N, C-alpha and C positions, 0 to 999 in steps of 0.2 A: 441451748434454745432461741429461737429466735421470735420476736413477739411482734406482730403483724398491728397496723392501723385498727381502730374501732369506729363504726358509724353509727348513727342515730337514723340512719336507713334501713338498715337490717336488724334482726333478731330470730331466735330461736323459741319457739312457743310449744306451747299444748294447746289446740283447738278445740273445742265441743264439737261433737258433729253438730251438723246444720236443724237436726229434727229436733236438739234441743233448746234452741236458738231463743224461741219467741218471749218467754218469761225473762231471759236475760235483758234482750233489748227493749221489752218495754219498759224495764225501771234504765236502762243506759240512754234513751231516748228523753226521760224526763230530767236526769244528772248528770250526764256524760257530756262534758265539752269535744271529747274524742271518737264519739261513737261514727264519724266519717273518715277516721284515719286508720283505726282498728278495727277487726272482726273481734268478737268476743274469745278472748286469750289468758293464758296464765303464761308470764315470761318466765321461761327458762335462762334466757343470757339475752341482756340488750343492756346498752349498744351491743352490737356484735358485727362481724366483718364486713367488709366492700364485697359488693354481689360477683365481683370478680375473683372471688376467692373461695365461694363458696362451692364451685365442682371440686376443687383439690381437699378440703373437708369432709365433703359427703362419704367416702372410702371408709374412712376412721369414723365416723360417727354411724354410718350403718355394722360397720364392726360391733361397735360397742352396745348399740341396741338390739342388735341380734341375740345378745345376751343378757337381755333384761326380760322381764316376762310381761305380756300385757295385765292390764290391770283394773279394776271398777273403781272409778271415783265418782263422789257424791258432793253434790252442792247444797247444803242445807241449812248451814251455818251464816249468819251476816256479820261483818266484822269491819274494824276501819282505821286507818293510819292518822296520826295529828301530824298535822305540819306545822303548828303554829298558828298564832294570830287568830285561831279561831277558826281553822282551814282543815277540812278532814277529806280523805278520799273512803269511800263505802267500798266495801268487796266482801265478794262469797269465798268462802275459806273451802279449799277443794281438800276432801279427805279421802284416802289416809294420806296427810302431809307428808309423813316419815318416807313413803315410797314415792313421794315426789322430789322430796330432798335427797334422797338415795340417787335416782335417776341423773339428777344435776350434778351430784359430785362424781359419779362417773364422767358423765360427759365433759366435766370441768377439765379433769387430765387433759382432755384432747385440747382444749383453747383455757389454757389458765391464765391468760390478761382479759379474759373476759367475765372478769368475778364483779362488775359491779354491783351486781343485786345482789350479793354475798356481802358488800361494804355497810348492808344497812346497821344499824343499833344491835338488833336481834337475828342477825344475818340473811340467810334466803328465806323468805316468808312465802310460799305460795301462796296467791291471792288472784281471783279473778276479777279486775275491776269494774265497779258498777259505776260512778262517779265522783262530782266534787261536791262537797257541801260546807256551806260557812255559816258558824255559828254553833255552838255545843246545844243550844234547846233544839234548834233545827235538826241537828243529827240526832239525837235521842228520839225524837217524835218519827223522825223518817226510819230510822234501824227498827223502831216498834211496829211501826205499820207494815215495813218491810218482811221483818219476821214472821208475824200474826198470819199475814195472808200467802207466804209461801208455801208451797207444794216442793219437797224435796226432788231433785235432778241427779239423776245416774249418767254415766255413761262408761264404755270401756274405753281406756288409754289403749290405742295399739299402734300408734304413732306420733311422732313429734314434727314439727316443721320447721324449714328455715322459711322467711318470709322478709318483702324487702318493701321499698318505695321509692320513687324518686325524690331526689331534693328539690321539692319545694314544697310549700306551707299545705295547701290545698291536696298533695297526694294522699293515695290510701295504700296502706299494705295489703300484699297479694302474696300469695304462696308462689314459693320459687321451688321446692323441694319438699317432699314427703317421705320419711322414714320411719320405718317400720318396726315395732319391737317384737319379740320373740311373740306369737301367738302361743297361748294355751286356752285362753277363752274363747 
């Protein structure tokens, strides 16, 4: 198997439907430096293959996704990653995480070299990033406030997306391909 190149201008993601974006975007407006680059999303693969390779991958992704049932995702628990030096990323934990991990594992067989999100200390951790925080005291305060005010969001995961952006600092990701899962719900 030959391995292709990977770029930071494409990804494979879960995107919640726009009708649940408002409370997510309200948090991101305050905390997320990347709100103008990324839509609300959960990365499955990032970095990913260049845009000119997406058409070749689409068929294999469709074939695998047709064997995976749609399922409901719930966004109700906040969490964080610690990056050292009092820097944190806050995020929502999409549940059931095990089904997202299984989905990613099945798709990883198509692009085994695109495993960057699996190389973290705890392996692949599905998450929907909400922003960056500096300071442990600030982190605790913000997480407590967010959790207390949050109302659980749910949506049906019935598609994944290939997204891409131009190779410049101000470019935004946009959807290139929508790939449906098996619909049972």
